[in-house]
C-alpha positions, 0 to 999 in steps of 0.5 A: 081434752077434746077428741082429735079430728078423724079427718086430720088423722086420715092417711089421705088428708092432703088429698081431702084438703085439696078437694075441699079447698077446690070446692068439691061437694063434701058428700062425694069426698066423704064417700070416696075416702070412707069418712063420715060426712059430719066429720068432714063438715067439722073438719072443713069449718073447724080445721080448715076454716073454709066456707061451704063448697057452694060458697067456695065455687061462687067465690072462685068464680069471682076470684076472691079467697074462700077462707074465713077471715074472722 
């Protein structure tokens, strides 16, 4: 059985997800919520299926979706 995502278990998960979806830098979010940056990166890619924050910002500027559609 695999380990549960620590970010998914975080009490402020909704805020973290909102900021990740908005394209904010992961390192700043990790620092603000006391989350390991590597864990936050895994959460972004595995749980939320989001691209990197820089790609999200570029896509937002173009008006396209940030989620990975694979």
